[in-house]
PDB file of N, CA, C and O in Angstrom, chain B, residues numbered from 101:
ATOM      1  N   UNK B 101      -5.194 -15.071  -0.673  1.00  0.00           N
ATOM      2  CA  UNK B 101      -5.684 -13.926  -1.387  1.00  0.00           C
ATOM      3  C   UNK B 101      -4.479 -13.158  -1.923  1.00  0.00           C
ATOM      4  O   UNK B 101      -3.485 -12.969  -1.222  1.00  0.00           O
ATOM      5  N   UNK B 102      -4.585 -12.721  -3.165  1.00  0.00           N
ATOM      6  CA  UNK B 102      -3.526 -11.933  -3.780  1.00  0.00           C
ATOM      7  C   UNK B 102      -4.043 -10.532  -4.075  1.00  0.00           C
ATOM      8  O   UNK B 102      -5.162 -10.364  -4.558  1.00  0.00           O
ATOM      9  N   UNK B 103      -3.218  -9.525  -3.781  1.00  0.00           N
ATOM     10  CA  UNK B 103      -3.577  -8.133  -4.021  1.00  0.00           C
ATOM     11  C   UNK B 103      -2.605  -7.533  -5.026  1.00  0.00           C
ATOM     12  O   UNK B 103      -1.394  -7.727  -4.926  1.00  0.00           O
ATOM     13  N   UNK B 104      -3.155  -6.791  -6.008  1.00  0.00           N
ATOM     14  CA  UNK B 104      -2.335  -6.111  -7.006  1.00  0.00           C
ATOM     15  C   UNK B 104      -2.777  -4.664  -7.092  1.00  0.00           C
ATOM     16  O   UNK B 104      -3.964  -4.364  -6.971  1.00  0.00           O
ATOM     17  N   UNK B 105      -1.826  -3.768  -7.301  1.00  0.00           N
ATOM     18  CA  UNK B 105      -2.101  -2.345  -7.387  1.00  0.00           C
ATOM     19  C   UNK B 105      -2.018  -1.909  -8.849  1.00  0.00           C
ATOM     20  O   UNK B 105      -1.041  -2.192  -9.541  1.00  0.00           O
ATOM     21  N   UNK B 106      -3.075  -1.206  -9.311  1.00  0.00           N
ATOM     22  CA  UNK B 106      -3.133  -0.690 -10.678  1.00  0.00           C
ATOM     23  C   UNK B 106      -3.341   0.813 -10.639  1.00  0.00           C
ATOM     24  O   UNK B 106      -4.008   1.332  -9.743  1.00  0.00           O
ATOM     25  N   UNK B 107      -2.763   1.518 -11.620  1.00  0.00           N
ATOM     26  CA  UNK B 107      -2.912   2.964 -11.725  1.00  0.00           C
ATOM     27  C   UNK B 107      -4.194   3.348 -12.433  1.00  0.00           C
ATOM     28  O   UNK B 107      -4.967   2.485 -12.852  1.00  0.00           O
ATOM     29  N   UNK B 108      -4.419   4.656 -12.567  1.00  0.00           N
ATOM     30  CA  UNK B 108      -5.638   5.156 -13.191  1.00  0.00           C
ATOM     31  C   UNK B 108      -5.762   4.722 -14.643  1.00  0.00           C
ATOM     32  O   UNK B 108      -6.875   4.622 -15.160  1.00  0.00           O
ATOM     33  N   UNK B 109      -4.669   4.467 -15.298  1.00  0.00           N
ATOM     34  CA  UNK B 109      -4.678   4.028 -16.697  1.00  0.00           C
ATOM     35  C   UNK B 109      -4.687   2.504 -16.812  1.00  0.00           C
ATOM     36  O   UNK B 109      -4.385   1.952 -17.870  1.00  0.00           O
ATOM     37  N   UNK B 110      -5.037   1.829 -15.713  1.00  0.00           N
ATOM     38  CA  UNK B 110      -5.053   0.365 -15.619  1.00  0.00           C
ATOM     39  C   UNK B 110      -3.688  -0.261 -15.854  1.00  0.00           C
ATOM     40  O   UNK B 110      -3.596  -1.428 -16.235  1.00  0.00           O
ATOM     41  N   UNK B 111      -2.636   0.501 -15.631  1.00  0.00           N
ATOM     42  CA  UNK B 111      -1.280  -0.014 -15.729  1.00  0.00           C
ATOM     43  C   UNK B 111      -0.943  -0.715 -14.407  1.00  0.00           C
ATOM     44  O   UNK B 111      -1.180  -0.168 -13.330  1.00  0.00           O
ATOM     45  N   UNK B 112      -0.393  -1.922 -14.498  1.00  0.00           N
ATOM     46  CA  UNK B 112       0.012  -2.675 -13.315  1.00  0.00           C
ATOM     47  C   UNK B 112       1.172  -1.961 -12.639  1.00  0.00           C
ATOM     48  O   UNK B 112       2.186  -1.670 -13.274  1.00  0.00           O
ATOM     49  N   UNK B 113       1.019  -1.677 -11.338  1.00  0.00           N
ATOM     50  CA  UNK B 113       2.077  -1.023 -10.577  1.00  0.00           C
ATOM     51  C   UNK B 113       2.893  -2.020  -9.772  1.00  0.00           C
ATOM     52  O   UNK B 113       4.121  -2.051  -9.862  1.00  0.00           O
ATOM     53  N   UNK B 114       2.192  -2.844  -8.975  1.00  0.00           N
ATOM     54  CA  UNK B 114       2.916  -3.695  -8.043  1.00  0.00           C
ATOM     55  C   UNK B 114       1.994  -4.733  -7.420  1.00  0.00           C
ATOM     56  O   UNK B 114       0.785  -4.522  -7.323  1.00  0.00           O
ATOM     57  N   UNK B 115       2.566  -5.847  -7.002  1.00  0.00           N
ATOM     58  CA  UNK B 115       1.838  -6.792  -6.158  1.00  0.00           C
ATOM     59  C   UNK B 115       1.957  -6.290  -4.724  1.00  0.00           C
ATOM     60  O   UNK B 115       3.020  -5.829  -4.309  1.00  0.00           O
ATOM     61  N   UNK B 116       0.880  -6.379  -3.980  1.00  0.00           N
ATOM     62  CA  UNK B 116       0.909  -6.007  -2.561  1.00  0.00           C
ATOM     63  C   UNK B 116       1.124  -7.302  -1.777  1.00  0.00           C
ATOM     64  O   UNK B 116       0.185  -7.875  -1.225  1.00  0.00           O
ATOM     65  N   UNK B 117       2.375  -7.747  -1.742  1.00  0.00           N
ATOM     66  CA  UNK B 117       2.664  -9.075  -1.219  1.00  0.00           C
ATOM     67  C   UNK B 117       3.485  -9.083   0.068  1.00  0.00           C
ATOM     68  O   UNK B 117       3.849 -10.154   0.553  1.00  0.00           O
ATOM     69  N   UNK B 118       3.777  -7.940   0.615  1.00  0.00           N
ATOM     70  CA  UNK B 118       4.515  -7.890   1.878  1.00  0.00           C
ATOM     71  C   UNK B 118       3.508  -7.688   3.000  1.00  0.00           C
ATOM     72  O   UNK B 118       2.968  -6.595   3.166  1.00  0.00           O
ATOM     73  N   UNK B 119       3.256  -8.739   3.767  1.00  0.00           N
ATOM     74  CA  UNK B 119       2.200  -8.708   4.777  1.00  0.00           C
ATOM     75  C   UNK B 119       2.413  -7.660   5.856  1.00  0.00           C
ATOM     76  O   UNK B 119       1.439  -7.165   6.424  1.00  0.00           O
ATOM     77  N   UNK B 120       3.656  -7.308   6.154  1.00  0.00           N
ATOM     78  CA  UNK B 120       3.918  -6.347   7.215  1.00  0.00           C
ATOM     79  C   UNK B 120       4.083  -4.921   6.700  1.00  0.00           C
ATOM     80  O   UNK B 120       4.297  -4.003   7.492  1.00  0.00           O
ATOM     81  N   UNK B 121       3.987  -4.717   5.366  1.00  0.00           N
ATOM     82  CA  UNK B 121       4.158  -3.384   4.781  1.00  0.00           C
ATOM     83  C   UNK B 121       2.864  -2.582   4.861  1.00  0.00           C
ATOM     84  O   UNK B 121       1.773  -3.134   4.719  1.00  0.00           O
ATOM     85  N   UNK B 122       2.991  -1.289   5.088  1.00  0.00           N
ATOM     86  CA  UNK B 122       1.847  -0.388   5.073  1.00  0.00           C
ATOM     87  C   UNK B 122       1.527  -0.012   3.631  1.00  0.00           C
ATOM     88  O   UNK B 122       2.409  -0.036   2.773  1.00  0.00           O
ATOM     89  N   UNK B 123       0.285   0.332   3.363  1.00  0.00           N
ATOM     90  CA  UNK B 123      -0.130   0.701   2.012  1.00  0.00           C
ATOM     91  C   UNK B 123       0.697   1.870   1.479  1.00  0.00           C
ATOM     92  O   UNK B 123       0.979   1.929   0.283  1.00  0.00           O
ATOM     93  N   UNK B 124       1.084   2.787   2.341  1.00  0.00           N
ATOM     94  CA  UNK B 124       1.886   3.946   1.940  1.00  0.00           C
ATOM     95  C   UNK B 124       3.275   3.598   1.451  1.00  0.00           C
ATOM     96  O   UNK B 124       3.938   4.443   0.849  1.00  0.00           O
ATOM     97  N   UNK B 125       3.735   2.383   1.689  1.00  0.00           N
ATOM     98  CA  UNK B 125       5.063   1.990   1.202  1.00  0.00           C
ATOM     99  C   UNK B 125       5.027   1.531  -0.257  1.00  0.00           C
ATOM    100  O   UNK B 125       6.065   1.217  -0.841  1.00  0.00           O
ATOM    101  N   UNK B 126       3.830   1.496  -0.840  1.00  0.00           N
ATOM    102  CA  UNK B 126       3.650   1.166  -2.257  1.00  0.00           C
ATOM    103  C   UNK B 126       3.362   2.444  -3.032  1.00  0.00           C
ATOM    104  O   UNK B 126       2.981   3.447  -2.428  1.00  0.00           O
ATOM    105  N   UNK B 127       3.534   2.439  -4.362  1.00  0.00           N
ATOM    106  CA  UNK B 127       3.319   3.659  -5.167  1.00  0.00           C
ATOM    107  C   UNK B 127       1.840   3.991  -5.377  1.00  0.00           C
ATOM    108  O   UNK B 127       1.382   4.072  -6.517  1.00  0.00           O
ATOM    109  N   UNK B 128       1.096   4.181  -4.293  1.00  0.00           N
ATOM    110  CA  UNK B 128      -0.340   4.463  -4.363  1.00  0.00           C
ATOM    111  C   UNK B 128      -0.543   5.949  -4.666  1.00  0.00           C
ATOM    112  O   UNK B 128       0.102   6.810  -4.067  1.00  0.00           O
ATOM    113  N   UNK B 129      -1.444   6.231  -5.600  1.00  0.00           N
ATOM    114  CA  UNK B 129      -1.754   7.601  -5.990  1.00  0.00           C
ATOM    115  C   UNK B 129      -3.261   7.729  -6.143  1.00  0.00           C
ATOM    116  O   UNK B 129      -3.960   6.716  -6.163  1.00  0.00           O
ATOM    117  N   UNK B 130      -3.775   8.937  -6.250  1.00  0.00           N
ATOM    118  CA  UNK B 130      -5.204   9.132  -6.477  1.00  0.00           C
ATOM    119  C   UNK B 130      -5.640   8.368  -7.713  1.00  0.00           C
ATOM    120  O   UNK B 130      -4.962   8.394  -8.740  1.00  0.00           O
ATOM    121  N   UNK B 131      -6.759   7.696  -7.615  1.00  0.00           N
ATOM    122  CA  UNK B 131      -7.313   6.960  -8.746  1.00  0.00           C
ATOM    123  C   UNK B 131      -6.808   5.538  -8.886  1.00  0.00           C
ATOM    124  O   UNK B 131      -7.282   4.805  -9.755  1.00  0.00           O
ATOM    125  N   UNK B 132      -5.855   5.124  -8.053  1.00  0.00           N
ATOM    126  CA  UNK B 132      -5.362   3.747  -8.107  1.00  0.00           C
ATOM    127  C   UNK B 132      -6.470   2.799  -7.652  1.00  0.00           C
ATOM    128  O   UNK B 132      -7.397   3.198  -6.948  1.00  0.00           O
ATOM    129  N   UNK B 133      -6.358   1.538  -8.066  1.00  0.00           N
ATOM    130  CA  UNK B 133      -7.299   0.530  -7.595  1.00  0.00           C
ATOM    131  C   UNK B 133      -6.523  -0.681  -7.121  1.00  0.00           C
ATOM    132  O   UNK B 133      -5.409  -0.942  -7.575  1.00  0.00           O
ATOM    133  N   UNK B 134      -7.124  -1.414  -6.206  1.00  0.00           N
ATOM    134  CA  UNK B 134      -6.549  -2.656  -5.699  1.00  0.00           C
ATOM    135  C   UNK B 134      -7.386  -3.792  -6.252  1.00  0.00           C
ATOM    136  O   UNK B 134      -8.601  -3.832  -6.058  1.00  0.00           O
ATOM    137  N   UNK B 135      -6.735  -4.711  -6.938  1.00  0.00           N
ATOM    138  CA  UNK B 135      -7.398  -5.881  -7.512  1.00  0.00           C
ATOM    139  C   UNK B 135      -7.163  -7.056  -6.567  1.00  0.00           C
ATOM    140  O   UNK B 135      -6.025  -7.348  -6.200  1.00  0.00           O
ATOM    141  N   UNK B 136      -8.238  -7.722  -6.179  1.00  0.00           N
ATOM    142  CA  UNK B 136      -8.172  -8.864  -5.270  1.00  0.00           C
ATOM    143  C   UNK B 136      -8.488 -10.117  -6.062  1.00  0.00           C
ATOM    144  O   UNK B 136      -9.516 -10.184  -6.736  1.00  0.00           O
ATOM    145  N   UNK B 137      -7.607 -11.120  -5.988  1.00  0.00           N
ATOM    146  CA  UNK B 137      -7.860 -12.383  -6.682  1.00  0.00           C
ATOM    147  C   UNK B 137      -7.574 -13.552  -5.745  1.00  0.00           C
ATOM    148  O   UNK B 137      -6.988 -13.390  -4.675  1.00  0.00           O
ATOM    149  N   UNK B 138      -8.002 -14.724  -6.178  1.00  0.00           N
ATOM    150  CA  UNK B 138      -7.872 -15.950  -5.384  1.00  0.00           C
ATOM    151  C   UNK B 138      -8.410 -15.714  -3.974  1.00  0.00           C
ATOM    152  O   UNK B 138      -7.695 -15.859  -2.983  1.00  0.00           O
ATOM    153  N   UNK B 139      -9.672 -15.350  -3.916  1.00  0.00           N
ATOM    154  CA  UNK B 139     -10.281 -14.977  -2.648  1.00  0.00           C
ATOM    155  C   UNK B 139     -11.175 -16.107  -2.131  1.00  0.00           C
ATOM    156  O   UNK B 139     -11.944 -16.691  -2.895  1.00  0.00           O
ATOM    157  N   UNK B 140     -11.076 -16.406  -0.862  1.00  0.00           N
ATOM    158  CA  UNK B 140     -11.906 -17.433  -0.245  1.00  0.00           C
ATOM    159  C   UNK B 140     -13.220 -16.809   0.225  1.00  0.00           C
ATOM    160  O   UNK B 140     -13.351 -15.585   0.241  1.00  0.00           O
ATOM    161  N   UNK B 141     -14.172 -17.622   0.599  1.00  0.00           N
ATOM    162  CA  UNK B 141     -15.455 -17.087   1.069  1.00  0.00           C
ATOM    163  C   UNK B 141     -15.275 -16.290   2.360  1.00  0.00           C
ATOM    164  O   UNK B 141     -15.980 -15.303   2.571  1.00  0.00           O
ATOM    165  N   UNK B 142     -14.354 -16.693   3.222  1.00  0.00           N
ATOM    166  CA  UNK B 142     -14.075 -15.941   4.450  1.00  0.00           C
ATOM    167  C   UNK B 142     -13.494 -14.578   4.094  1.00  0.00           C
ATOM    168  O   UNK B 142     -13.896 -13.561   4.659  1.00  0.00           O
ATOM    169  N   UNK B 143     -12.552 -14.558   3.162  1.00  0.00           N
ATOM    170  CA  UNK B 143     -11.928 -13.303   2.760  1.00  0.00           C
ATOM    171  C   UNK B 143     -12.934 -12.393   2.066  1.00  0.00           C
ATOM    172  O   UNK B 143     -12.836 -11.171   2.186  1.00  0.00           O
ATOM    173  N   UNK B 144     -13.898 -12.957   1.343  1.00  0.00           N
ATOM    174  CA  UNK B 144     -14.922 -12.155   0.681  1.00  0.00           C
ATOM    175  C   UNK B 144     -15.675 -11.321   1.712  1.00  0.00           C
ATOM    176  O   UNK B 144     -15.907 -10.131   1.499  1.00  0.00           O
ATOM    177  N   UNK B 145     -16.055 -11.935   2.819  1.00  0.00           N
ATOM    178  CA  UNK B 145     -16.744 -11.211   3.884  1.00  0.00           C
ATOM    179  C   UNK B 145     -15.864 -10.146   4.505  1.00  0.00           C
ATOM    180  O   UNK B 145     -16.345  -9.058   4.821  1.00  0.00           O
ATOM    181  N   UNK B 146     -14.586 -10.437   4.687  1.00  0.00           N
ATOM    182  CA  UNK B 146     -13.664  -9.464   5.273  1.00  0.00           C
ATOM    183  C   UNK B 146     -13.469  -8.267   4.351  1.00  0.00           C
ATOM    184  O   UNK B 146     -13.451  -7.126   4.812  1.00  0.00           O
ATOM    185  N   UNK B 147     -13.323  -8.522   3.044  1.00  0.00           N
ATOM    186  CA  UNK B 147     -13.144  -7.436   2.083  1.00  0.00           C
ATOM    187  C   UNK B 147     -14.404  -6.578   2.033  1.00  0.00           C
ATOM    188  O   UNK B 147     -14.312  -5.351   2.002  1.00  0.00           O
ATOM    189  N   UNK B 148     -15.572  -7.202   2.024  1.00  0.00           N
ATOM    190  CA  UNK B 148     -16.836  -6.455   2.005  1.00  0.00           C
ATOM    191  C   UNK B 148     -16.957  -5.572   3.245  1.00  0.00           C
ATOM    192  O   UNK B 148     -17.352  -4.410   3.148  1.00  0.00           O
ATOM    193  N   UNK B 149     -16.623  -6.114   4.392  1.00  0.00           N
ATOM    194  CA  UNK B 149     -16.694  -5.346   5.638  1.00  0.00           C
ATOM    195  C   UNK B 149     -15.698  -4.191   5.614  1.00  0.00           C
ATOM    196  O   UNK B 149     -16.017  -3.091   6.065  1.00  0.00           O
ATOM    197  N   UNK B 150     -14.503  -4.429   5.095  1.00  0.00           N
ATOM    198  CA  UNK B 150     -13.481  -3.393   5.015  1.00  0.00           C
ATOM    199  C   UNK B 150     -13.935  -2.256   4.106  1.00  0.00           C
ATOM    200  O   UNK B 150     -13.792  -1.086   4.460  1.00  0.00           O
ATOM    201  N   UNK B 151     -14.485  -2.594   2.928  1.00  0.00           N
ATOM    202  CA  UNK B 151     -14.919  -1.569   1.990  1.00  0.00           C
ATOM    203  C   UNK B 151     -16.107  -0.791   2.557  1.00  0.00           C
ATOM    204  O   UNK B 151     -16.208   0.415   2.334  1.00  0.00           O
ATOM    205  N   UNK B 152     -16.996  -1.445   3.275  1.00  0.00           N
ATOM    206  CA  UNK B 152     -18.128  -0.767   3.904  1.00  0.00           C
ATOM    207  C   UNK B 152     -17.631   0.221   4.948  1.00  0.00           C
ATOM    208  O   UNK B 152     -18.090   1.362   5.000  1.00  0.00           O
ATOM    209  N   UNK B 153     -16.699  -0.214   5.773  1.00  0.00           N
ATOM    210  CA  UNK B 153     -16.132   0.649   6.812  1.00  0.00           C
ATOM    211  C   UNK B 153     -15.402   1.829   6.172  1.00  0.00           C
ATOM    212  O   UNK B 153     -15.537   2.961   6.637  1.00  0.00           O
ATOM    213  N   UNK B 154     -14.638   1.580   5.121  1.00  0.00           N
ATOM    214  CA  UNK B 154     -13.895   2.639   4.433  1.00  0.00           C
ATOM    215  C   UNK B 154     -14.865   3.669   3.858  1.00  0.00           C
ATOM    216  O   UNK B 154     -14.626   4.872   3.963  1.00  0.00           O
ATOM    217  N   UNK B 155     -15.966   3.200   3.248  1.00  0.00           N
ATOM    218  CA  UNK B 155     -16.959   4.103   2.680  1.00  0.00           C
ATOM    219  C   UNK B 155     -17.587   4.993   3.735  1.00  0.00           C
ATOM    220  O   UNK B 155     -17.764   6.190   3.508  1.00  0.00           O
ATOM    221  N   UNK B 156     -17.929   4.421   4.896  1.00  0.00           N
ATOM    222  CA  UNK B 156     -18.510   5.199   5.993  1.00  0.00           C
ATOM    223  C   UNK B 156     -17.501   6.216   6.524  1.00  0.00           C
ATOM    224  O   UNK B 156     -17.861   7.349   6.847  1.00  0.00           O
ATOM    225  N   UNK B 157     -16.237   5.804   6.612  1.00  0.00           N
ATOM    226  CA  UNK B 157     -15.199   6.685   7.111  1.00  0.00           C
ATOM    227  C   UNK B 157     -15.010   7.870   6.161  1.00  0.00           C
ATOM    228  O   UNK B 157     -14.879   9.008   6.610  1.00  0.00           O
ATOM    229  N   UNK B 158     -14.996   7.608   4.852  1.00  0.00           N
ATOM    230  CA  UNK B 158     -14.800   8.666   3.872  1.00  0.00           C
ATOM    231  C   UNK B 158     -16.015   9.599   3.833  1.00  0.00           C
ATOM    232  O   UNK B 158     -15.853  10.804   3.639  1.00  0.00           O
ATOM    233  N   UNK B 159     -17.210   9.073   4.011  1.00  0.00           N
ATOM    234  CA  UNK B 159     -18.424   9.892   4.010  1.00  0.00           C
ATOM    235  C   UNK B 159     -18.420  10.850   5.193  1.00  0.00           C
ATOM    236  O   UNK B 159     -18.941  11.961   5.089  1.00  0.00           O
ATOM    237  N   UNK B 160     -17.847  10.442   6.302  1.00  0.00           N
ATOM    238  CA  UNK B 160     -17.804  11.286   7.486  1.00  0.00           C
ATOM    239  C   UNK B 160     -16.672  12.287   7.490  1.00  0.00           C
ATOM    240  O   UNK B 160     -16.656  13.204   8.310  1.00  0.00           O
ATOM    241  N   UNK B 161     -15.722  12.124   6.583  1.00  0.00           N
ATOM    242  CA  UNK B 161     -14.551  12.996   6.530  1.00  0.00           C
ATOM    243  C   UNK B 161     -14.685  13.937   5.338  1.00  0.00           C
ATOM    244  O   UNK B 161     -14.231  13.610   4.241  1.00  0.00           O
ATOM    245  N   UNK B 162     -15.295  15.086   5.535  1.00  0.00           N
ATOM    246  CA  UNK B 162     -15.564  16.041   4.455  1.00  0.00           C
ATOM    247  C   UNK B 162     -14.299  16.702   3.922  1.00  0.00           C
ATOM    248  O   UNK B 162     -14.303  17.214   2.803  1.00  0.00           O
ATOM    249  N   UNK B 163     -13.220  16.702   4.697  1.00  0.00           N
ATOM    250  CA  UNK B 163     -11.993  17.391   4.295  1.00  0.00           C
ATOM    251  C   UNK B 163     -10.994  16.476   3.610  1.00  0.00           C
ATOM    252  O   UNK B 163      -9.862  16.888   3.355  1.00  0.00           O
ATOM    253  N   UNK B 164     -11.385  15.241   3.307  1.00  0.00           N
ATOM    254  CA  UNK B 164     -10.437  14.312   2.698  1.00  0.00           C
ATOM    255  C   UNK B 164     -10.272  14.623   1.224  1.00  0.00           C
ATOM    256  O   UNK B 164     -11.093  15.327   0.637  1.00  0.00           O
ATOM    257  N   UNK B 165      -9.204  14.097   0.620  1.00  0.00           N
ATOM    258  CA  UNK B 165      -9.001  14.288  -0.806  1.00  0.00           C
ATOM    259  C   UNK B 165     -10.054  13.500  -1.570  1.00  0.00           C
ATOM    260  O   UNK B 165     -10.759  12.669  -0.998  1.00  0.00           O
ATOM    261  N   UNK B 166     -10.152  13.762  -2.832  1.00  0.00           N
ATOM    262  CA  UNK B 166     -11.222  13.148  -3.623  1.00  0.00           C
ATOM    263  C   UNK B 166     -10.758  11.870  -4.312  1.00  0.00           C
ATOM    264  O   UNK B 166     -11.387  11.447  -5.283  1.00  0.00           O
ATOM    265  N   UNK B 167      -9.689  11.245  -3.850  1.00  0.00           N
ATOM    266  CA  UNK B 167      -9.211  10.013  -4.462  1.00  0.00           C
ATOM    267  C   UNK B 167     -10.242   8.909  -4.426  1.00  0.00           C
ATOM    268  O   UNK B 167     -11.091   8.871  -3.536  1.00  0.00           O
ATOM    269  N   UNK B 168     -10.172   8.018  -5.386  1.00  0.00           N
ATOM    270  CA  UNK B 168     -11.141   6.942  -5.499  1.00  0.00           C
ATOM    271  C   UNK B 168     -10.425   5.627  -5.276  1.00  0.00           C
ATOM    272  O   UNK B 168      -9.351   5.399  -5.833  1.00  0.00           O
ATOM    273  N   UNK B 169     -11.001   4.774  -4.478  1.00  0.00           N
ATOM    274  CA  UNK B 169     -10.481   3.444  -4.264  1.00  0.00           C
ATOM    275  C   UNK B 169     -11.524   2.455  -4.746  1.00  0.00           C
ATOM    276  O   UNK B 169     -12.698   2.558  -4.389  1.00  0.00           O
ATOM    277  N   UNK B 170     -11.100   1.505  -5.550  1.00  0.00           N
ATOM    278  CA  UNK B 170     -12.032   0.496  -6.029  1.00  0.00           C
ATOM    279  C   UNK B 170     -11.469  -0.867  -5.704  1.00  0.00           C
ATOM    280  O   UNK B 170     -10.261  -1.086  -5.802  1.00  0.00           O
ATOM    281  N   UNK B 171     -12.316  -1.765  -5.326  1.00  0.00           N
ATOM    282  CA  UNK B 171     -11.911  -3.129  -5.022  1.00  0.00           C
ATOM    283  C   UNK B 171     -12.642  -4.042  -5.982  1.00  0.00           C
ATOM    284  O   UNK B 171     -13.872  -4.045  -6.029  1.00  0.00           O
ATOM    285  N   UNK B 172     -11.889  -4.820  -6.752  1.00  0.00           N
ATOM    286  CA  UNK B 172     -12.491  -5.718  -7.721  1.00  0.00           C
ATOM    287  C   UNK B 172     -12.184  -7.142  -7.297  1.00  0.00           C
ATOM    288  O   UNK B 172     -11.017  -7.528  -7.231  1.00  0.00           O
ATOM    289  N   UNK B 173     -13.196  -7.919  -7.014  1.00  0.00           N
ATOM    290  CA  UNK B 173     -13.007  -9.311  -6.567  1.00  0.00           C
ATOM    291  C   UNK B 173     -13.282 -10.248  -7.714  1.00  0.00           C
ATOM    292  O   UNK B 173     -14.295 -10.131  -8.404  1.00  0.00           O
ATOM    293  N   UNK B 174     -12.360 -11.191  -7.916  1.00  0.00           N
ATOM    294  CA  UNK B 174     -12.513 -12.174  -9.004  1.00  0.00           C
ATOM    295  C   UNK B 174     -12.595 -13.556  -8.393  1.00  0.00           C
ATOM    296  O   UNK B 174     -12.726 -14.544  -9.115  1.00  0.00           O
TER     297      UNK B 174
END
């Protein structure tokens, strides 16, 4: 699976290719999106579960910023 980070203007920022790096070590900003490509059926389930968990976590956190995260699977 390959992950790429795009800005709000759909400008390519970076590949998320360092497995041990935290998301905060990349130039992530409000409105950025993560594009997922070359995904296997196992990874599809993992990404779906992750996004579901993230959505529930954000719904329960009323004091969080209003940033938007989108996951696009190809």
